[in-house]
Short mmCIF file of the C-alpha atoms (twelve columns), coordinates in Angstrom:
data_MODEL
# 
_entry.id   MODEL 
# 
loop_
_atom_site.group_PDB 
_atom_site.id 
_atom_site.type_symbol 
_atom_site.label_atom_id 
_atom_site.label_alt_id 
_atom_site.label_comp_id 
_atom_site.label_asym_id 
_atom_site.label_seq_id 
_atom_site.Cartn_x 
_atom_site.Cartn_y 
_atom_site.Cartn_z 
_atom_site.pdbx_PDB_model_num 
ATOM 1   C CA . UNK A 1   -187.791 9.264   36.519  1 
ATOM 2   C CA . UNK A 2   -190.489 7.616   34.411  1 
ATOM 3   C CA . UNK A 3   -192.766 10.970  34.836  1 
ATOM 4   C CA . UNK A 4   -189.735 12.881  33.769  1 
ATOM 5   C CA . UNK A 5   -189.227 10.564  30.759  1 
ATOM 6   C CA . UNK A 6   -192.664 11.201  29.326  1 
ATOM 7   C CA . UNK A 7   -192.415 14.870  29.711  1 
ATOM 8   C CA . UNK A 8   -189.303 15.191  27.772  1 
ATOM 9   C CA . UNK A 9   -190.521 13.079  25.229  1 
ATOM 10  C CA . UNK A 10  -193.564 15.137  24.755  1 
ATOM 11  C CA . UNK A 11  -194.369 16.542  21.085  1 
ATOM 12  C CA . UNK A 12  -192.214 19.786  21.845  1 
ATOM 13  C CA . UNK A 13  -188.810 17.424  21.750  1 
ATOM 14  C CA . UNK A 14  -189.931 15.069  18.699  1 
ATOM 15  C CA . UNK A 15  -189.158 16.315  15.441  1 
ATOM 16  C CA . UNK A 16  -191.132 14.091  13.534  1 
ATOM 17  C CA . UNK A 17  -194.034 15.820  14.824  1 
ATOM 18  C CA . UNK A 18  -192.957 19.056  13.521  1 
ATOM 19  C CA . UNK A 19  -192.520 17.363  10.152  1 
ATOM 20  C CA . UNK A 20  -195.947 15.576  9.526   1 
ATOM 21  C CA . UNK A 21  -197.262 18.962  7.385   1 
ATOM 22  C CA . UNK A 22  -193.901 18.570  5.305   1 
ATOM 23  C CA . UNK A 23  -194.971 14.499  4.811   1 
ATOM 24  C CA . UNK A 24  -198.527 15.835  3.657   1 
ATOM 25  C CA . UNK A 25  -197.069 18.428  1.190   1 
ATOM 26  C CA . UNK A 26  -194.410 16.293  0.001   1 
ATOM 27  C CA . UNK A 27  -196.695 13.094  -0.596  1 
ATOM 28  C CA . UNK A 28  -199.303 15.361  -2.589  1 
ATOM 29  C CA . UNK A 29  -196.451 16.814  -4.859  1 
ATOM 30  C CA . UNK A 30  -194.679 13.405  -5.390  1 
ATOM 31  C CA . UNK A 31  -198.248 11.738  -6.080  1 
ATOM 32  C CA . UNK A 32  -198.995 14.410  -8.537  1 
ATOM 33  C CA . UNK A 33  -195.597 14.672  -10.234 1 
ATOM 34  C CA . UNK A 34  -195.584 11.002  -10.754 1 
ATOM 35  C CA . UNK A 35  -198.678 10.898  -12.546 1 
ATOM 36  C CA . UNK A 36  -197.629 13.481  -14.726 1 
ATOM 37  C CA . UNK A 37  -194.139 12.486  -15.439 1 
ATOM 38  C CA . UNK A 38  -194.296 8.459   -15.058 1 
ATOM 39  C CA . UNK A 39  -197.620 7.357   -14.687 1 
ATOM 40  C CA . UNK A 40  -198.738 5.301   -11.728 1 
ATOM 41  C CA . UNK A 41  -195.896 5.078   -9.112  1 
ATOM 42  C CA . UNK A 42  -198.556 5.167   -6.364  1 
ATOM 43  C CA . UNK A 43  -200.877 2.259   -5.356  1 
ATOM 44  C CA . UNK A 44  -203.528 3.829   -3.518  1 
ATOM 45  C CA . UNK A 45  -204.706 1.023   -0.870  1 
ATOM 46  C CA . UNK A 46  -201.112 0.228   -0.441  1 
ATOM 47  C CA . UNK A 47  -199.963 3.734   0.301   1 
ATOM 48  C CA . UNK A 48  -202.933 3.917   2.702   1 
ATOM 49  C CA . UNK A 49  -201.849 0.816   4.602   1 
ATOM 50  C CA . UNK A 50  -198.309 2.438   4.682   1 
ATOM 51  C CA . UNK A 51  -199.749 5.679   6.351   1 
ATOM 52  C CA . UNK A 52  -201.313 3.426   8.873   1 
ATOM 53  C CA . UNK A 53  -198.534 1.262   9.540   1 
ATOM 54  C CA . UNK A 54  -196.806 4.719   10.326  1 
ATOM 55  C CA . UNK A 55  -199.308 5.981   12.440  1 
ATOM 56  C CA . UNK A 56  -199.361 2.837   14.514  1 
ATOM 57  C CA . UNK A 57  -195.284 2.984   14.616  1 
ATOM 58  C CA . UNK A 58  -195.559 6.657   15.720  1 
ATOM 59  C CA . UNK A 59  -198.066 5.771   18.734  1 
ATOM 60  C CA . UNK A 60  -195.637 2.734   19.938  1 
ATOM 61  C CA . UNK A 61  -192.632 4.447   19.404  1 
ATOM 62  C CA . UNK A 62  -193.742 7.386   21.608  1 
ATOM 63  C CA . UNK A 63  -194.202 4.911   24.595  1 
ATOM 64  C CA . UNK A 64  -190.549 3.333   23.425  1 
ATOM 65  C CA . UNK A 65  -188.843 6.639   23.582  1 
ATOM 66  C CA . UNK A 66  -190.068 7.287   26.928  1 
ATOM 67  C CA . UNK A 67  -188.260 3.754   28.171  1 
ATOM 68  C CA . UNK A 68  -185.715 4.414   26.032  1 
ATOM 69  C CA . UNK A 69  -184.781 8.107   27.913  1 
ATOM 70  C CA . UNK A 70  -185.297 6.458   31.203  1 
ATOM 71  C CA . UNK A 71  -182.851 3.789   30.269  1 
ATOM 72  C CA . UNK A 72  -180.447 6.486   28.571  1 
ATOM 73  C CA . UNK A 73  -180.826 9.013   31.559  1 
ATOM 74  C CA . UNK A 74  -179.578 6.041   33.764  1 
ATOM 75  C CA . UNK A 75  -176.505 5.412   31.881  1 
ATOM 76  C CA . UNK A 76  -175.364 8.680   31.584  1 
ATOM 77  C CA . UNK A 77  -174.592 8.666   34.984  1 
ATOM 78  C CA . UNK A 78  -171.929 6.407   34.104  1 
ATOM 79  C CA . UNK A 79  -170.693 8.637   31.268  1 
ATOM 80  C CA . UNK A 80  -167.221 8.595   30.203  1 
ATOM 81  C CA . UNK A 81  -166.954 12.336  29.114  1 
ATOM 82  C CA . UNK A 82  -169.086 15.501  29.391  1 
ATOM 83  C CA . UNK A 83  -170.609 16.316  26.208  1 
ATOM 84  C CA . UNK A 84  -173.001 19.061  26.206  1 
ATOM 85  C CA . UNK A 85  -175.354 20.706  23.524  1 
ATOM 86  C CA . UNK A 86  -172.798 22.154  21.423  1 
ATOM 87  C CA . UNK A 87  -172.461 22.686  17.784  1 
ATOM 88  C CA . UNK A 88  -169.303 20.437  17.619  1 
ATOM 89  C CA . UNK A 89  -171.207 17.925  19.741  1 
ATOM 90  C CA . UNK A 90  -173.759 17.697  17.030  1 
ATOM 91  C CA . UNK A 91  -171.211 17.609  14.368  1 
ATOM 92  C CA . UNK A 92  -169.675 14.509  16.354  1 
ATOM 93  C CA . UNK A 93  -173.221 12.956  16.706  1 
ATOM 94  C CA . UNK A 94  -174.101 12.657  13.252  1 
ATOM 95  C CA . UNK A 95  -171.558 10.305  12.143  1 
ATOM 96  C CA . UNK A 96  -171.850 8.153   15.581  1 
ATOM 97  C CA . UNK A 97  -175.286 8.105   15.163  1 
ATOM 98  C CA . UNK A 98  -175.287 6.674   11.464  1 
ATOM 99  C CA . UNK A 99  -172.726 4.019   12.453  1 
ATOM 100 C CA . UNK A 100 -175.495 2.938   15.450  1 
ATOM 101 C CA . UNK A 101 -178.057 3.038   12.663  1 
ATOM 102 C CA . UNK A 102 -175.952 0.954   10.262  1 
ATOM 103 C CA . UNK A 103 -175.330 -2.190  12.761  1 
ATOM 104 C CA . UNK A 104 -178.921 -1.994  13.888  1 
ATOM 105 C CA . UNK A 105 -180.284 -2.199  10.522  1 
ATOM 106 C CA . UNK A 106 -177.490 -5.043  9.386   1 
ATOM 107 C CA . UNK A 107 -178.437 -7.265  12.093  1 
ATOM 108 C CA . UNK A 108 -182.336 -6.384  11.553  1 
ATOM 109 C CA . UNK A 109 -181.831 -8.036  8.148   1 
ATOM 110 C CA . UNK A 110 -179.399 -11.094 9.445   1 
ATOM 111 C CA . UNK A 111 -181.200 -12.192 12.299  1 
ATOM 112 C CA . UNK A 112 -184.795 -13.329 11.714  1 
ATOM 113 C CA . UNK A 113 -186.555 -12.400 14.998  1 
ATOM 114 C CA . UNK A 114 -185.342 -8.948  14.544  1 
ATOM 115 C CA . UNK A 115 -186.039 -9.109  10.774  1 
ATOM 116 C CA . UNK A 116 -189.398 -9.969  11.577  1 
ATOM 117 C CA . UNK A 117 -189.700 -6.590  13.233  1 
ATOM 118 C CA . UNK A 118 -188.308 -4.556  10.314  1 
ATOM 119 C CA . UNK A 119 -189.736 -6.488  7.233   1 
ATOM 120 C CA . UNK A 120 -192.769 -4.787  7.070   1 
ATOM 121 C CA . UNK A 121 -191.064 -1.521  5.958   1 
ATOM 122 C CA . UNK A 122 -189.853 -3.973  2.914   1 
ATOM 123 C CA . UNK A 123 -192.973 -5.467  2.211   1 
ATOM 124 C CA . UNK A 124 -194.569 -2.439  -0.166  1 
ATOM 125 C CA . UNK A 125 -194.334 -3.322  -4.188  1 
ATOM 126 C CA . UNK A 126 -193.612 0.279   -4.743  1 
ATOM 127 C CA . UNK A 127 -191.203 2.659   -3.691  1 
ATOM 128 C CA . UNK A 128 -192.642 6.225   -2.738  1 
ATOM 129 C CA . UNK A 129 -192.523 8.462   -0.036  1 
ATOM 130 C CA . UNK A 130 -195.720 6.628   1.204   1 
ATOM 131 C CA . UNK A 131 -193.322 3.533   1.911   1 
ATOM 132 C CA . UNK A 132 -190.809 5.595   3.992   1 
ATOM 133 C CA . UNK A 133 -193.847 5.544   6.641   1 
ATOM 134 C CA . UNK A 134 -194.286 1.837   6.617   1 
ATOM 135 C CA . UNK A 135 -192.331 1.522   9.533   1 
ATOM 136 C CA . UNK A 136 -192.147 -1.762  11.405  1 
ATOM 137 C CA . UNK A 137 -194.182 -2.079  14.870  1 
ATOM 138 C CA . UNK A 138 -191.903 -4.691  16.463  1 
ATOM 139 C CA . UNK A 139 -188.713 -3.045  15.668  1 
ATOM 140 C CA . UNK A 140 -189.717 0.232   17.715  1 
ATOM 141 C CA . UNK A 141 -189.313 -2.299  20.696  1 
ATOM 142 C CA . UNK A 142 -186.002 -3.104  20.442  1 
ATOM 143 C CA . UNK A 143 -183.962 -0.522  18.037  1 
ATOM 144 C CA . UNK A 144 -183.066 1.667   21.029  1 
ATOM 145 C CA . UNK A 145 -180.642 -0.492  22.565  1 
ATOM 146 C CA . UNK A 146 -178.234 0.084   19.623  1 
ATOM 147 C CA . UNK A 147 -177.686 3.518   20.463  1 
ATOM 148 C CA . UNK A 148 -177.107 2.784   24.361  1 
ATOM 149 C CA . UNK A 149 -173.599 3.233   24.061  1 
ATOM 150 C CA . UNK A 150 -173.739 7.153   22.991  1 
ATOM 151 C CA . UNK A 151 -175.201 8.089   26.360  1 
ATOM 152 C CA . UNK A 152 -172.534 6.085   28.331  1 
ATOM 153 C CA . UNK A 153 -170.105 8.006   25.763  1 
ATOM 154 C CA . UNK A 154 -171.392 11.283  27.354  1 
ATOM 155 C CA . UNK A 155 -174.094 12.465  24.777  1 
ATOM 156 C CA . UNK A 156 -177.091 13.964  26.679  1 
ATOM 157 C CA . UNK A 157 -180.133 11.153  26.287  1 
ATOM 158 C CA . UNK A 158 -182.376 13.752  24.730  1 
ATOM 159 C CA . UNK A 159 -179.825 14.941  22.308  1 
ATOM 160 C CA . UNK A 160 -179.443 11.581  21.214  1 
ATOM 161 C CA . UNK A 161 -182.861 10.567  20.718  1 
ATOM 162 C CA . UNK A 162 -183.627 13.801  18.716  1 
ATOM 163 C CA . UNK A 163 -180.692 12.929  16.562  1 
ATOM 164 C CA . UNK A 164 -182.293 9.595   15.708  1 
ATOM 165 C CA . UNK A 165 -185.235 11.319  14.761  1 
ATOM 166 C CA . UNK A 166 -183.554 13.739  12.449  1 
ATOM 167 C CA . UNK A 167 -181.692 10.703  10.472  1 
ATOM 168 C CA . UNK A 168 -185.216 9.098   9.890   1 
ATOM 169 C CA . UNK A 169 -186.512 12.753  8.113   1 
ATOM 170 C CA . UNK A 170 -183.443 12.360  6.240   1 
ATOM 171 C CA . UNK A 171 -184.002 8.771   5.106   1 
ATOM 172 C CA . UNK A 172 -187.718 9.549   4.398   1 
ATOM 173 C CA . UNK A 173 -186.515 11.673  1.087   1 
ATOM 174 C CA . UNK A 174 -184.685 8.703   -0.034  1 
ATOM 175 C CA . UNK A 175 -187.822 6.966   -0.858  1 
ATOM 176 C CA . UNK A 176 -188.489 7.885   -4.450  1 
ATOM 177 C CA . UNK A 177 -188.267 7.039   -8.009  1 
ATOM 178 C CA . UNK A 178 -188.026 10.824  -9.275  1 
ATOM 179 C CA . UNK A 179 -184.592 11.642  -8.378  1 
ATOM 180 C CA . UNK A 180 -182.198 9.802   -10.294 1 
ATOM 181 C CA . UNK A 181 -178.480 9.583   -9.736  1 
ATOM 182 C CA . UNK A 182 -176.604 12.504  -7.906  1 
ATOM 183 C CA . UNK A 183 -173.166 13.624  -8.729  1 
ATOM 184 C CA . UNK A 184 -170.471 11.449  -7.993  1 
ATOM 185 C CA . UNK A 185 -168.975 12.832  -4.997  1 
ATOM 186 C CA . UNK A 186 -172.448 12.863  -3.231  1 
ATOM 187 C CA . UNK A 187 -173.230 9.417   -4.530  1 
ATOM 188 C CA . UNK A 188 -169.995 8.084   -2.925  1 
ATOM 189 C CA . UNK A 189 -170.290 9.670   0.550   1 
ATOM 190 C CA . UNK A 190 -174.196 9.827   1.110   1 
ATOM 191 C CA . UNK A 191 -176.798 7.739   1.124   1 
ATOM 192 C CA . UNK A 192 -179.147 8.797   -1.740  1 
ATOM 193 C CA . UNK A 193 -182.405 7.938   -3.343  1 
ATOM 194 C CA . UNK A 194 -180.565 5.582   -5.849  1 
ATOM 195 C CA . UNK A 195 -178.860 3.825   -3.057  1 
ATOM 196 C CA . UNK A 196 -182.152 3.223   -1.111  1 
ATOM 197 C CA . UNK A 197 -183.782 2.046   -4.502  1 
ATOM 198 C CA . UNK A 198 -181.249 -0.873  -4.274  1 
ATOM 199 C CA . UNK A 199 -181.945 -1.452  -0.636  1 
ATOM 200 C CA . UNK A 200 -185.456 -2.032  -1.358  1 
ATOM 201 C CA . UNK A 201 -185.113 -4.170  -4.242  1 
ATOM 202 C CA . UNK A 202 -185.687 -7.778  -3.918  1 
ATOM 203 C CA . UNK A 203 -183.413 -8.898  -6.769  1 
ATOM 204 C CA . UNK A 204 -180.521 -11.351 -5.922  1 
ATOM 205 C CA . UNK A 205 -177.697 -8.992  -6.192  1 
ATOM 206 C CA . UNK A 206 -179.391 -5.989  -4.243  1 
ATOM 207 C CA . UNK A 207 -180.303 -8.263  -1.435  1 
ATOM 208 C CA . UNK A 208 -179.339 -6.910  2.181   1 
ATOM 209 C CA . UNK A 209 -177.329 -4.057  0.671   1 
ATOM 210 C CA . UNK A 210 -176.840 -0.201  1.387   1 
ATOM 211 C CA . UNK A 211 -177.914 0.025   4.943   1 
ATOM 212 C CA . UNK A 212 -176.675 2.920   5.956   1 
ATOM 213 C CA . UNK A 213 -178.781 5.646   6.778   1 
ATOM 214 C CA . UNK A 214 -177.153 9.130   6.163   1 
ATOM 215 C CA . UNK A 215 -174.257 7.795   4.810   1 
ATOM 216 C CA . UNK A 216 -173.099 5.380   2.337   1 
ATOM 217 C CA . UNK A 217 -169.792 5.159   3.453   1 
ATOM 218 C CA . UNK A 218 -170.121 2.231   6.180   1 
ATOM 219 C CA . UNK A 219 -171.334 -0.215  3.195   1 
ATOM 220 C CA . UNK A 220 -168.415 0.773   1.596   1 
ATOM 221 C CA . UNK A 221 -166.137 -0.207  4.554   1 
ATOM 222 C CA . UNK A 222 -168.306 -3.173  5.466   1 
ATOM 223 C CA . UNK A 223 -168.699 -4.970  2.135   1 
ATOM 224 C CA . UNK A 224 -172.646 -4.252  1.996   1 
ATOM 225 C CA . UNK A 225 -172.669 -1.556  -0.753  1 
ATOM 226 C CA . UNK A 226 -174.356 -2.348  -4.414  1 
ATOM 227 C CA . UNK A 227 -174.954 0.387   -6.749  1 
ATOM 228 C CA . UNK A 228 -178.025 0.730   -8.825  1 
ATOM 229 C CA . UNK A 229 -177.589 -0.894  -12.319 1 
ATOM 230 C CA . UNK A 230 -179.473 0.325   -15.459 1 
ATOM 231 C CA . UNK A 231 -179.343 -3.996  -16.407 1 
ATOM 232 C CA . UNK A 232 -181.098 -4.835  -13.422 1 
ATOM 233 C CA . UNK A 233 -183.593 -2.453  -12.510 1 
ATOM 234 C CA . UNK A 234 -184.982 -2.751  -8.810  1 
ATOM 235 C CA . UNK A 235 -188.002 -4.819  -8.078  1 
ATOM 236 C CA . UNK A 236 -189.314 -3.985  -5.048  1 
ATOM 237 C CA . UNK A 237 -191.000 -6.023  -2.399  1 
ATOM 238 C CA . UNK A 238 -189.745 -8.980  -0.703  1 
ATOM 239 C CA . UNK A 239 -188.772 -12.382 -2.209  1 
ATOM 240 C CA . UNK A 240 -192.234 -13.562 -0.725  1 
ATOM 241 C CA . UNK A 241 -194.643 -10.961 -1.080  1 
ATOM 242 C CA . UNK A 242 -197.433 -10.935 1.154   1 
ATOM 243 C CA . UNK A 243 -200.070 -9.252  -1.251  1 
ATOM 244 C CA . UNK A 244 -202.324 -7.577  1.683   1 
ATOM 245 C CA . UNK A 245 -203.255 -4.282  3.057   1 
ATOM 246 C CA . UNK A 246 -204.337 -5.357  6.410   1 
ATOM 247 C CA . UNK A 247 -202.265 -3.630  9.189   1 
ATOM 248 C CA . UNK A 248 -201.920 -6.507  11.676  1 
ATOM 249 C CA . UNK A 249 -201.017 -8.747  8.781   1 
ATOM 250 C CA . UNK A 250 -198.541 -6.768  7.629   1 
ATOM 251 C CA . UNK A 251 -197.075 -5.903  10.964  1 
ATOM 252 C CA . UNK A 252 -197.107 -9.494  12.160  1 
ATOM 253 C CA . UNK A 253 -196.662 -12.285 9.002   1 
ATOM 254 C CA . UNK A 254 -193.210 -12.977 9.690   1 
ATOM 255 C CA . UNK A 255 -193.405 -13.320 13.460  1 
ATOM 256 C CA . UNK A 256 -196.635 -15.952 12.446  1 
ATOM 257 C CA . UNK A 257 -194.024 -17.481 10.044  1 
ATOM 258 C CA . UNK A 258 -190.780 -17.623 12.371  1 
ATOM 259 C CA . UNK A 259 -193.506 -19.479 14.756  1 
ATOM 260 C CA . UNK A 260 -194.279 -21.923 12.266  1 
ATOM 261 C CA . UNK A 261 -191.346 -22.637 11.429  1 
ATOM 262 C CA . UNK A 262 -190.029 -23.341 15.027  1 
ATOM 263 C CA . UNK A 263 -192.730 -25.725 15.686  1 
ATOM 264 C CA . UNK A 264 -192.199 -27.755 12.603  1 
ATOM 265 C CA . UNK A 265 -188.354 -27.990 13.340  1 
ATOM 266 C CA . UNK A 266 -187.323 -31.336 14.294  1 
ATOM 267 C CA . UNK A 267 -184.183 -30.273 16.397  1 
ATOM 268 C CA . UNK A 268 -183.807 -27.887 19.067  1 
ATOM 269 C CA . UNK A 269 -180.711 -26.329 17.322  1 
ATOM 270 C CA . UNK A 270 -182.815 -25.923 14.012  1 
ATOM 271 C CA . UNK A 271 -185.720 -23.934 16.111  1 
ATOM 272 C CA . UNK A 272 -182.795 -21.631 17.169  1 
ATOM 273 C CA . UNK A 273 -181.403 -21.149 13.695  1 
ATOM 274 C CA . UNK A 274 -185.148 -20.445 12.834  1 
ATOM 275 C CA . UNK A 275 -185.118 -17.633 15.582  1 
ATOM 276 C CA . UNK A 276 -181.438 -16.299 15.472  1 
ATOM 277 C CA . UNK A 277 -180.177 -17.381 12.245  1 
ATOM 278 C CA . UNK A 278 -180.620 -15.378 8.750   1 
ATOM 279 C CA . UNK A 279 -184.122 -15.260 6.987   1 
ATOM 280 C CA . UNK A 280 -184.239 -17.992 4.389   1 
ATOM 281 C CA . UNK A 281 -182.406 -20.427 6.007   1 
ATOM 282 C CA . UNK A 282 -184.520 -23.945 6.010   1 
ATOM 283 C CA . UNK A 283 -184.011 -27.409 7.701   1 
ATOM 284 C CA . UNK A 284 -185.892 -29.447 4.789   1 
ATOM 285 C CA . UNK A 285 -186.240 -26.625 2.106   1 
ATOM 286 C CA . UNK A 286 -184.132 -24.527 -0.406  1 
ATOM 287 C CA . UNK A 287 -181.437 -21.921 1.179   1 
ATOM 288 C CA . UNK A 288 -183.022 -18.795 0.218   1 
ATOM 289 C CA . UNK A 289 -180.550 -16.930 2.422   1 
ATOM 290 C CA . UNK A 290 -179.340 -13.545 0.715   1 
ATOM 291 C CA . UNK A 291 -175.595 -14.493 0.839   1 
ATOM 292 C CA . UNK A 292 -176.287 -18.159 -0.482  1 
ATOM 293 C CA . UNK A 293 -178.412 -16.530 -3.612  1 
ATOM 294 C CA . UNK A 294 -175.670 -14.193 -4.645  1 
ATOM 295 C CA . UNK A 295 -173.363 -17.012 -4.449  1 
ATOM 296 C CA . UNK A 296 -175.178 -19.026 -6.822  1 
ATOM 297 C CA . UNK A 297 -175.746 -16.088 -8.951  1 
ATOM 298 C CA . UNK A 298 -171.853 -15.369 -9.032  1 
ATOM 299 C CA . UNK A 299 -171.585 -19.399 -10.123 1 
ATOM 300 C CA . UNK A 300 -174.044 -19.035 -13.145 1 
ATOM 301 C CA . UNK A 301 -176.262 -21.432 -10.921 1 
ATOM 302 C CA . UNK A 302 -179.524 -18.614 -11.011 1 
ATOM 303 C CA . UNK A 303 -180.109 -15.713 -13.296 1 
ATOM 304 C CA . UNK A 304 -180.195 -12.183 -11.947 1 
ATOM 305 C CA . UNK A 305 -184.172 -12.075 -12.354 1 
ATOM 306 C CA . UNK A 306 -184.207 -15.276 -9.979  1 
ATOM 307 C CA . UNK A 307 -187.245 -14.791 -7.343  1 
ATOM 308 C CA . UNK A 308 -188.050 -16.949 -4.809  1 
ATOM 309 C CA . UNK A 309 -192.108 -16.669 -5.850  1 
ATOM 310 C CA . UNK A 310 -191.054 -17.806 -9.053  1 
ATOM 311 C CA . UNK A 311 -188.516 -20.414 -8.268  1 
# 
């Protein structure tokens, strides 16, 4: 079964592989248009690091997709329905895939050891198409668990994996400042560059919001939506920025920080909270969890431009 997995997960079944020329052309186009229209929207060393993170992520993901395909194939034996490769099954899979992505993404922001695998994607100080390629390496190890219910439901394993890739291609296009707000109907239903700028911001009111992939409906339903405001322009990066272009440090800095916090925690329960609790919690320092800071903002105890690095 493992040999079959590697055969099926070859380049011929990977939509992202076909998109590599598209990445190159659009990166160059955005670089040129950004320079012509708005000045500097790219930091070249940072963008190079983002591309390097993307290459590393693709290599790791190739192996993890093979593992996921093996697991999905096993689960598919116990499927509830026989859902084949039909046009209507693709239409059904799109929202179900995005629902899975929303919860995977939400937990990746709210559980610290998952955040450690995802934080790399948020560590760039600029938002552009290169930032879209800054994918976390650790995240590739666990993320496919969130889609395991779809093969059980009856969707073919390869179909599920291809849909995950199609969703990522859509999300790639959201990482830009060159596209403003779209018509209201589109902004209400779909994730857009405006919504995703908010997601990448470290502003207090924007933290842990707009977690959907293709659709923004999930955020509106589950209380994680925030609209982009002219009076609170997004500030990109982390609440504690890492200021490095070294790939291993980008990929692993939060795992190191988490391990350091676990070692210094005085109680076993505190150690568990540093692993499974929300990022920003501390047993002996200020509470910098997103929900806490938003509460302080609502109470007027901190300003909208509060930033952990300048506290």
